[in-house]
VEXFIFI-228480 format. One line per field, with one value per residue (C-alpha): residue number from 1; z, x, y. Coordinates in nm, 4 decimals, decimal comma. Layout:
% VEXFIFI-228480
nr: (NUM_...) .
z: (Z_...) .
x: (X_...) .
y: (Y_...) .
//
This chain:
% VEXFIFI-228480
nr: (1_2_3_4_5_6_7_8_9_10_11_12_13_14_15_16_17_18_19_20_21_22_23_24_25_26_27_28_29_30_31_32_33_34_35_36_37_38_39_40_41_42_43_44_45_46_47_48_49_50_51_52_53_54_55_56_57_58_59_60_61_62_63_64_65_66_67_68_69_70_71_72_73_74_75_76_77_78_79_80_81_82_83_84_85_86_87_88_89_90_91_92_93_94_95_96_97_98_99_100_101) .
z: (-0,5336_-0,8692_-1,0364_-1,2674_-1,4246_-1,7945_-1,8158_-2,0706_-1,8292_-1,5972_-1,8846_-1,9883_-1,6393_-1,6199_-1,9403_-1,7972_-1,4772_-1,6738_-1,8948_-1,5692_-1,4627_-1,2358_-1,2640_-1,3382_-0,9728_-0,8586_-1,1002_-0,8206_-0,6315_-0,9173_-0,7635_-1,0549_-1,0721_-0,6987_-0,7115_-1,0039_-0,8164_-0,5116_-0,7274_-0,9201_-0,5967_-0,4298_-0,7234_-0,7046_-0,3321_-0,3791_-0,6548_-0,4335_-0,1231_-0,3140_-0,4566_-0,1026_0,0473_-0,2212_-0,2238_0,1427_0,0890_0,0448_-0,2913_-0,4692_-0,6967_-0,8599_-1,2350_-1,2917_-1,4063_-1,4333_-1,0721_-0,9572_-1,1636_-1,0156_-0,6660_-0,7355_-0,8774_-0,5815_-0,3191_-0,4886_-0,4807_-0,1124_-0,0210_-0,2179_-0,0387_0,3056_0,2585_-0,0210_0,1752_0,4425_0,1800_0,0087_0,3383_0,4343_0,1106_0,0456_0,2749_0,4487_0,2682_-0,0687_0,0526_0,1782_-0,1373_-0,0205_-0,3212) .
x: (0,1457_-0,0284_0,0924_-0,1951_-0,3330_-0,4006_-0,2902_-0,4787_-0,5869_-0,7451_-0,9313_-1,0609_-1,1910_-1,3475_-1,5369_-1,6423_-1,7684_-1,9676_-2,1161_-2,2054_-2,4116_-2,1826_-2,1673_-1,8400_-1,8129_-1,8526_-1,6064_-1,3502_-1,6005_-1,5849_-1,4001_-1,1728_-1,0711_-0,9960_-0,7937_-0,5855_-0,5379_-0,3993_-0,1810_-0,0221_0,0376_0,1893_0,4215_0,5447_0,6103_0,7949_1,0129_1,1066_1,1642_1,3737_1,6016_1,6476_1,7284_1,9736_2,1385_2,2281_2,4023_2,7766_2,9133_2,5782_2,6475_2,9508_2,9971_2,8163_2,4753_2,3197_2,4100_2,2560_1,9404_1,9057_1,9486_1,6649_1,4395_1,4949_1,4434_1,1226_0,9867_1,0869_0,9081_0,6030_0,5915_0,6233_0,3823_0,1326_-0,1455_-0,1212_-0,1406_-0,4363_-0,6227_-0,5405_-0,6924_-0,9795_-1,2613_-1,2135_-1,5156_-1,3443_-1,0096_-1,1538_-1,3506_-1,7005_-1,7607) .
y: (2,7956_2,7479_2,4300_2,3494_2,6625_2,6180_2,2546_2,0512_1,7759_2,0322_2,1988_1,8538_1,7858_2,1317_2,0518_1,7100_1,8709_2,1299_1,8515_1,6767_1,9724_2,1589_2,5352_2,7112_2,8080_2,4429_2,2815_2,2370_2,0143_1,7590_1,4597_1,3757_1,7429_1,7534_1,4341_1,5654_1,8932_1,7110_1,4821_1,7716_1,9731_1,6685_1,6090_1,9701_1,9278_1,6011_1,7531_2,0492_1,8376_1,5895_1,8573_1,9961_1,6538_1,5493_1,8925_1,8538_1,5252_1,5407_1,4171_1,3813_1,6858_1,5279_1,5765_1,2462_1,3691_1,0205_0,9384_1,2662_1,2055_0,8599_0,9947_1,2416_0,9749_0,7380_1,0061_1,1252_0,7648_0,7338_1,0612_0,9568_0,6234_0,7829_1,0756_1,0268_0,8644_1,1371_1,4119_1,2600_1,2169_1,5752_1,7149_1,4760_1,3818_1,0504_0,9083_0,9793_0,8523_0,5257_0,4575_0,5505_0,7764) .
//
């Protein structure tokens, strides 16, 4: 799934990586770029998973839009709390995750 193509913050980090001496082919090795890539992908997964979880609950889809929106927000926070460190560790080397870089 592509969740970042063409976004302004990615283009800015590509430029920074190039100014830092990385070739166009190695831009994705630039640590801030990789961290943003993981963050954006994780947010897309959390949004999808939250909609699925809340949709399966009975009564959450009542006509009360603010209640549904709050249920989505709370469930997204709960998912992020439970899974974010595992996702970061899965996509970043342990040295990066633990602050060695």
